[in-house]
Structures are given as C-alpha cells and as structure tokens.
C-alpha positions as CSV (number, residue, x, y, z in Angstrom):
1,M,171.4,72.8,158.3
2,M,172.9,76.2,157.9
3,G,169.6,77.5,156.5
4,Q,167.6,76.0,159.3
5,A,170.0,77.5,161.9
6,R,169.6,80.9,160.3
7,L,165.8,80.5,160.3
8,K,165.9,79.9,164.0
9,S,168.1,82.8,164.8
10,T,166.4,85.9,166.2
11,F,167.5,89.3,167.6
12,V,167.1,89.9,171.3
13,G,164.7,92.8,171.5
14,T,166.5,94.7,174.2
15,I,170.0,94.4,172.7
16,L,171.2,97.3,170.6
17,I,172.8,96.3,167.3
18,C,175.0,98.6,165.3
19,C,174.9,98.7,161.6
20,K,175.8,101.1,158.8
21,I,172.6,102.6,157.4
22,F,172.5,104.6,154.2
23,G,176.0,105.8,155.0
24,T,175.4,106.7,158.6
25,N,176.3,104.7,161.7
26,V,173.1,104.1,163.6
27,A,172.3,101.9,166.7
28,F,168.9,100.2,166.6
29,A,166.9,97.7,168.5
30,Q,164.2,95.2,167.4
31,N,161.7,97.1,165.3
32,T,163.2,100.4,166.3
33,G,161.6,103.5,164.9
34,P,160.0,106.8,165.8
35,S,158.5,106.9,169.3
36,V,155.6,109.0,168.2
37,P,153.8,109.6,164.9
38,I,156.0,112.0,162.8
39,G,153.7,113.1,160.1
40,H,151.7,116.1,159.2
41,T,148.5,116.3,161.2
42,L,145.7,118.8,161.7
43,N,144.4,117.2,164.9
44,T,145.9,119.7,167.3
45,P,143.5,122.2,169.0
46,E,145.3,125.1,167.3
47,S,145.1,123.5,163.8
48,K,141.4,122.6,164.3
49,Q,140.6,126.2,165.2
50,R,142.5,127.6,162.3
51,I,140.8,125.1,159.9
52,Q,137.4,126.1,161.2
53,V,138.1,129.7,160.5
54,L,139.4,128.9,157.0
55,M,136.4,126.7,156.3
56,A,134.1,129.5,157.4
57,Q,135.9,132.0,155.2
58,S,135.8,129.6,152.2
59,S,132.0,129.2,152.6
60,G,131.5,133.0,152.9
61,K,130.4,133.0,156.5
62,L,133.3,135.1,157.7
63,P,135.1,138.1,156.0
64,T,138.7,137.3,155.3
65,T,140.2,139.8,157.9
66,T,138.0,140.6,160.8
67,T,138.2,138.9,164.2
68,A,141.2,138.6,166.4
69,S,141.0,134.8,166.2
70,A,141.5,135.0,162.5
71,K,144.8,137.0,162.6
72,S,146.8,133.8,162.2
73,T,145.0,133.3,158.8
74,S,145.4,136.9,157.5
75,V,145.2,136.8,153.8
76,S,145.7,138.9,150.7
77,L,144.4,138.9,147.2
78,N,146.6,136.9,144.8
79,G,146.8,137.7,141.1
80,P,143.7,138.0,138.8
81,Y,141.6,135.3,140.4
82,G,139.8,137.4,142.9
83,F,139.8,135.2,146.0
84,S,142.0,135.1,149.0
85,T,145.2,133.2,149.7
86,P,147.5,133.1,152.7
87,P,151.2,134.1,152.7
88,P,153.7,131.6,151.3
89,L,154.7,128.5,153.2
90,T,157.8,128.8,155.3
91,G,159.9,126.0,156.8
92,I,159.9,122.3,155.7
93,P,156.7,120.4,155.2
94,K,156.3,117.8,158.0
95,A,155.1,115.4,155.4
96,F,158.5,115.2,153.6
97,V,160.4,113.1,156.1
98,S,162.9,112.2,153.3
99,L,163.0,112.7,149.6
100,G,166.1,110.5,149.3
101,D,169.7,111.5,149.0
102,R,170.1,112.5,145.4
103,P,169.1,116.1,144.7
104,P,167.4,117.4,142.8
105,A,164.3,115.5,143.9
106,Y,160.8,117.0,144.0
107,G,157.6,116.8,146.0
108,I,154.2,118.5,145.7
109,I,151.9,119.8,148.4
110,V,148.3,120.6,147.5
111,E,146.5,122.8,150.2
112,K,142.7,122.7,149.5
113,L,141.7,125.5,151.8
114,H,144.5,127.8,150.4
115,H,143.8,126.9,146.8
116,R,147.4,126.3,146.0
117,L,149.9,123.7,144.8
118,S,153.5,124.1,145.9
119,L,156.4,122.4,144.2
120,F,159.4,121.7,146.5
121,R,162.9,120.7,145.6
122,L,165.4,118.8,147.8
123,K,168.7,120.6,148.4
124,N,172.1,119.1,149.2
125,D,171.7,119.9,152.9
126,K,168.5,117.8,153.1
127,S,166.4,121.0,153.4
128,F,163.8,122.0,150.8
129,E,163.1,125.1,148.7
130,I,159.9,126.1,147.0
131,V,160.4,126.1,143.2
132,K,157.0,127.7,142.6
133,T,153.5,127.9,143.9
134,Y,150.6,127.6,141.5
135,R,146.9,128.5,141.8
136,A,145.0,125.2,142.2
137,I,141.3,124.6,142.7
138,T,139.7,121.4,144.1
139,G,136.5,119.6,144.7
140,K,133.1,121.4,145.1
141,D,132.9,119.9,148.6
142,P,136.1,120.8,150.6
143,G,135.9,117.6,152.7
144,D,138.0,114.4,152.3
145,K,136.9,112.1,149.6
146,I,134.9,109.1,150.8
147,S,133.0,107.7,147.9
148,R,132.5,107.9,144.1
149,G,130.6,111.0,143.0
150,D,130.9,113.0,146.3
151,N,132.8,115.8,144.5
152,R,135.6,115.8,147.0
153,T,139.3,115.9,146.5
154,P,141.0,113.0,148.5
155,E,143.5,113.8,151.2
156,G,146.6,111.7,151.8
157,I,149.9,110.6,150.1
158,Y,149.8,109.9,146.4
159,F,152.1,109.5,143.4
160,V,151.9,110.6,139.9
161,T,151.5,107.5,137.8
162,G,151.3,108.8,134.2
163,R,150.3,111.5,131.8
164,L,147.4,112.0,129.4
165,S,147.8,114.7,126.8
166,D,145.5,116.7,124.4
167,N,144.5,114.0,122.0
168,A,143.4,111.6,124.8
169,L,141.5,114.2,126.8
170,P,138.1,115.8,126.6
171,S,138.3,119.6,126.4
172,K,137.3,120.1,130.1
173,Y,140.6,118.6,131.1
174,G,142.7,121.1,129.2
175,R,146.1,120.5,127.7
176,L,147.5,117.8,130.1
177,A,146.5,115.6,132.9
178,L,148.8,113.9,135.5
179,T,147.1,110.8,136.9
180,L,147.3,110.0,140.6
181,D,147.1,106.6,142.3
182,Y,143.8,107.2,144.2
183,P,142.5,105.1,145.8
184,N,145.8,103.9,147.2
185,I,146.2,101.1,149.8
186,F,145.5,103.4,152.7
187,D,142.3,104.6,151.0
188,K,141.1,101.0,150.2
189,R,141.7,99.9,153.8
190,A,139.5,102.9,154.9
191,R,136.8,101.7,152.4
192,K,137.1,104.8,150.3
193,S,135.9,104.5,146.7
194,G,136.1,106.4,143.4
195,Y,138.6,106.8,140.7
196,G,140.1,109.1,138.1
197,I,141.6,111.7,140.4
198,W,144.1,113.8,138.4
199,I,146.1,117.0,138.4
200,H,144.9,118.6,135.2
201,S,144.5,121.9,133.4
202,T,141.5,123.7,131.9
203,D,140.8,125.5,128.7
204,D,138.5,127.9,130.6
205,P,140.6,130.3,132.7
206,T,137.5,131.6,134.5
207,R,137.3,128.3,136.3
208,L,140.3,129.4,138.4
209,Q,138.2,132.2,139.8
210,R,136.0,129.6,141.5
211,P,138.1,128.0,144.3
212,Y,135.9,124.9,144.6
213,D,134.8,123.9,141.1
214,T,135.9,120.3,140.4
215,E,134.5,116.8,140.7
216,G,137.5,115.9,142.9
217,C,140.5,116.6,140.7
218,V,143.1,119.3,141.3
219,V,143.0,121.9,138.5
220,V,145.6,124.4,137.4
221,S,146.0,126.5,134.3
222,N,147.2,125.1,131.0
223,E,150.5,127.0,131.3
224,D,151.1,125.8,134.8
225,V,150.4,122.1,134.2
226,T,152.9,122.2,131.3
227,E,155.6,123.8,133.5
228,L,154.8,121.5,136.4
229,A,155.1,118.3,134.3
230,D,158.8,119.1,133.6
231,Y,159.6,118.3,137.3
232,I,157.6,115.2,137.7
233,T,158.7,111.6,137.3
234,P,156.0,108.9,137.5
235,F,156.1,106.8,140.7
236,E,158.9,109.0,142.1
237,T,157.2,112.3,142.8
238,P,155.0,112.3,145.9
239,V,151.9,114.4,146.0
240,V,150.5,115.2,149.5
241,V,146.9,116.6,149.4
242,T,145.6,118.2,152.6
243,K,143.4,121.0,153.8
244,E,146.5,122.9,155.1
245,M,150.1,121.9,155.4
246,T,152.0,122.1,158.7
247,T,155.8,122.8,158.6
248,T,158.8,122.3,160.8
249,S,162.5,123.1,160.8
250,L,165.3,121.0,159.3
251,Q,166.7,120.5,162.8
252,E,163.5,119.2,164.3
253,L,162.9,116.9,161.3
254,E,166.4,115.3,161.6
255,E,165.8,113.0,164.5
256,P,162.5,111.4,163.3
257,R,164.1,111.1,159.8
258,Q,167.0,109.1,161.2
259,K,164.7,106.9,163.3
260,A,162.6,106.2,160.3
261,L,165.6,105.3,158.2
262,A,166.9,103.1,161.0
263,M,163.6,101.3,161.2
264,I,163.6,100.5,157.4
265,D,167.2,99.3,157.5
266,A,166.4,97.1,160.6
267,W,163.6,95.6,158.5
268,R,165.9,95.0,155.6
269,N,168.6,93.4,157.9
270,A,166.0,91.0,159.5
271,W,164.9,89.9,156.1
272,E,168.4,89.5,154.7
273,S,169.5,87.5,157.8
274,S,166.3,85.3,157.8
275,S,165.6,86.4,161.3
276,F,161.9,85.8,161.0
277,E,160.7,86.5,164.5
278,N,162.3,89.9,164.3
279,Y,161.2,90.4,160.6
280,M,157.6,89.7,161.3
281,D,157.6,92.1,164.3
282,F,157.6,94.9,161.7
283,Y,154.2,93.7,160.3
284,S,150.7,94.6,161.4
285,T,148.2,91.9,162.3
286,N,146.1,93.5,159.6
287,F,148.8,93.0,156.9
288,I,147.6,91.9,153.5
289,S,149.7,91.6,150.3
290,L,149.6,89.3,147.3
291,G,146.5,87.7,148.8
292,K,148.4,86.7,152.0
293,N,147.7,87.8,155.5
294,K,150.5,88.1,158.1
295,R,150.7,84.4,158.8
296,G,150.7,83.5,155.1
297,W,153.3,86.1,154.4
298,E,155.6,84.6,157.1
299,Q,155.2,81.1,155.7
300,Y,155.9,82.3,152.2
301,K,159.1,84.1,153.2
302,Q,160.3,81.2,155.3
303,M,159.7,78.8,152.3
304,L,161.8,81.1,150.0
305,S,164.6,81.3,152.6
306,Q,164.7,77.5,153.1
307,R,164.9,77.0,149.3
308,R,167.7,79.5,149.1
309,D,169.5,78.1,152.2
310,G,169.2,81.5,153.9
311,K,171.8,82.9,151.4
312,L,170.4,86.2,150.1
313,S,171.3,89.8,149.7
314,V,169.0,92.8,149.9
315,R,170.2,96.3,149.1
316,L,168.1,99.4,149.1
317,S,168.5,103.0,147.8
318,E,167.8,105.6,150.5
319,P,164.1,105.7,150.8
320,K,161.7,108.5,150.1
321,I,159.6,108.7,153.2
322,V,156.3,110.6,153.3
323,A,154.1,111.0,156.4
324,F,150.4,111.9,156.7
325,E,148.4,111.7,159.9
326,N,149.0,108.1,161.1
327,Q,150.3,106.9,157.7
328,L,153.9,106.4,156.6
329,L,154.9,105.5,153.1
330,A,158.4,104.5,152.2
331,V,159.5,104.1,148.6
332,F,162.9,102.8,147.4
333,L,164.7,100.8,144.8
334,Q,165.4,97.3,145.9
335,D,168.1,94.9,144.6
336,Y,167.4,91.3,145.7
337,R,169.9,88.5,145.0
338,S,170.2,84.9,145.8
339,E,171.9,82.0,144.0
340,E,168.7,81.0,142.3
341,H,166.9,84.2,141.8
342,S,167.6,88.0,141.4
343,D,165.3,90.9,140.8
344,F,165.4,94.7,140.8
345,G,162.4,96.9,141.3
346,R,160.7,99.7,143.2
347,K,159.2,98.8,146.6
348,F,156.4,100.6,148.3
349,L,156.1,99.9,152.1
350,Y,152.8,101.1,153.6
351,L,152.9,101.6,157.3
352,K,150.4,102.8,160.0
353,W,150.9,103.9,163.5
354,E,149.5,101.1,165.8
355,G,149.7,102.0,169.5
356,D,153.4,102.4,170.0
357,R,155.1,102.1,166.6
358,Y,154.7,102.0,162.9
359,R,153.9,98.6,161.4
360,I,153.7,97.5,157.8
361,I,150.1,97.0,156.5
362,A,151.0,96.2,152.9
363,E,153.8,96.0,150.4
364,K,153.9,96.6,146.6
365,W,156.7,95.9,144.2
366,Y,157.1,96.9,140.6
367,K,159.8,95.7,138.3
368,A,162.1,98.6,137.3
369,R,164.9,99.1,134.9
370,K,168.2,99.1,136.8
371,P,169.9,102.5,136.1
372,E,173.5,102.5,134.8
373,T,174.6,104.1,138.1
374,A,172.8,101.5,140.2
375,F,175.9,100.4,142.1
376,R,176.8,104.0,142.9
377,D,173.2,104.7,144.0
378,F,173.3,101.9,146.5
379,K,175.3,102.1,149.7
380,Q,176.7,98.8,151.0
381,M,174.9,97.9,154.3
C-alpha cells in the first residue's frame, strides 16, 4: 500500500519545493530548468557574418586582413605552419556549463575554422584556464559531417572513449589516436552516419601546413598528441567540435549553470520519490532508450518501483554539463540502491531544447568501478 501511495503522489507544478542540490540550497518547480537554450551557438547574425568571412578566408576568396567587416577576425601567422590563426580565446567557453566540482577537470574545444585545439582546465572558483592551444587540422570539407565518406569533421559534443597506439595504427595515424564516440545519440537521431572519428597524430609534419587535409579526423603533431593524452580520461573528458567557439564570463554562466543543476536534481528527486507524473515530465515524446519509447519507459520504471515498494535511493555526483546549439549532455556518477538491487555507474543524459525547456531524449548507463572516495564525492541530497 505504501508503494502504491507513493506511485500516485505527484508534485504540483506551480508549487516551489526547496531541496539541497550539490551542496547549494535551490528552489525548484516541476521540471524547472533554464528558460532559454544555454549552449554555444553560431546562429546569431553577428556569428553568421563572422563565419562567412572566415569561410571565405579559408577558401582563399578573401585576404586575411582587408575589409572593415573582417576586422573582428584579424589574424596573424602562427608558428611554422604558414597559415592564419586568430588571437587566443578569452573568457569561458559557453559550451562548458559545468565540468563538475573536483578540479582539476579538463575539457577540449576544437575550432575548425581556426585550425586549433584548446585544452581547458577547471579551477577552484569554477572558472577555466587554457592549459595549452595546439595546431589542429580537420576535414577536407569544412562543413558538419552528415554521412560516411563526406570528408567532414563532425560538430557537437563528444567524449574520448579510448586510445590506440603505434602497434595498432597504420603510419598515417602517427604515434597515437584518441577515439571519439561519433556518431553519438544526437548524431544518430539526426540520421548522420560514418565512424572512426579520432584525434590522432601524423608522421608527416608537412600535413599541418594544410589546414583541411583529413577524412574527418582531428590531426595534431606526434609531440602534441602525446602531451594531450596525459590530460584525458576516457568517458570523462568532453570534446566540443565547432567551427568557432563563443565565450562568456563566469558571472553570466552562473545562473544557467545553477538552473541546469537544479533541473537534474529535480529529475533525480522525482525518480527517487516515485513521483511518476513529475518524473515523466522531464522526458521527450521522442525519448528512446533500451528499446523503449516514453510510454514503455514509464511502465518499466513503475514496475521496478512497485517491486521495490517505492523504497529506493538515488545519489549523484555533481554533473558535467556540456551544451551545443539545442543540445545538452549531462554526465555523472550514479549510486542506485534498493533493498533488492544496487548498482553504481556512469550515467549520460541526452537532452534537447523542445519549445520551452530541455527534455531527455535518451539515457545511457555504464557500470563503473566505485572509487575509494565515493562517499566523499557524493553530497547527500
């Protein structure tokens, strides 16, 4: 009876509920969250104009410093490679909504039109610093990857999934390759195809003199990929690939960051309390995971809750939250416990902006080893 009563309980959408989220007191309503998309975007008129100039420069149709309209993209020669690059990034990448709460944590930005890969490190004050910027070349066609064989480098949010070294690589891949999870769920939903997109090196240093010279991979020097690999942890280090990164300030990022964290904790709380009307409000009508659509997912979760009499505990580490266009990807460690079943793993929540809010379009979970510091990593909700 207790389980059935809990199944029937729901939050009233207009009532504000206070909880302790990731160490911060936050008030939230049903499926609260950012009121506008918070991610990096190049869809503004200013960005579109700048990208047009950069594309023209990259194709050789414009000199690198001529017209007044191109002043915002003024460039200088960089190193021995003989082609142009802009000044260094300043500010915080809009894509990095959160890299968690345990510095040092790292994230990578690849800017195709600027031929560079920037490695960022999370600092104690939640801001970021650039560890180093590397020369990086990308696909022969500078557009977003759509299909296998189009010689384009995909744009979006990815994670390094593993490493391939000398003995496992043909010579054209150089000393080391870092594999990426293209196509990810966002790509598959957009019907994009292809595979084998990596960050790798080259044994031919003259390749780095040609800014667009790959079949879709991101290529750096042998020395640089070896150095870069020291900062990367598979499934933990996000890689955002874009034509050009937009930045913001730490102050401007704080409000959307807190709203995104509150949204994820509201989802967790609805799941833990078996408040299924509220819980399912976080899910898109286009949700698909484990072969289940939204209705099948709800029935599956209700069945588990009934079996466990609604008595379960869900704890999360502070998420890494990465945004790109209308996409939001949250990744965290998840500790699930009930009287009959417990598991520990890494959860990926894939969300898209749908009209007035972010909704979950898919979930993925991987079993993970619980670190010795697990109970210090988690904050009691």
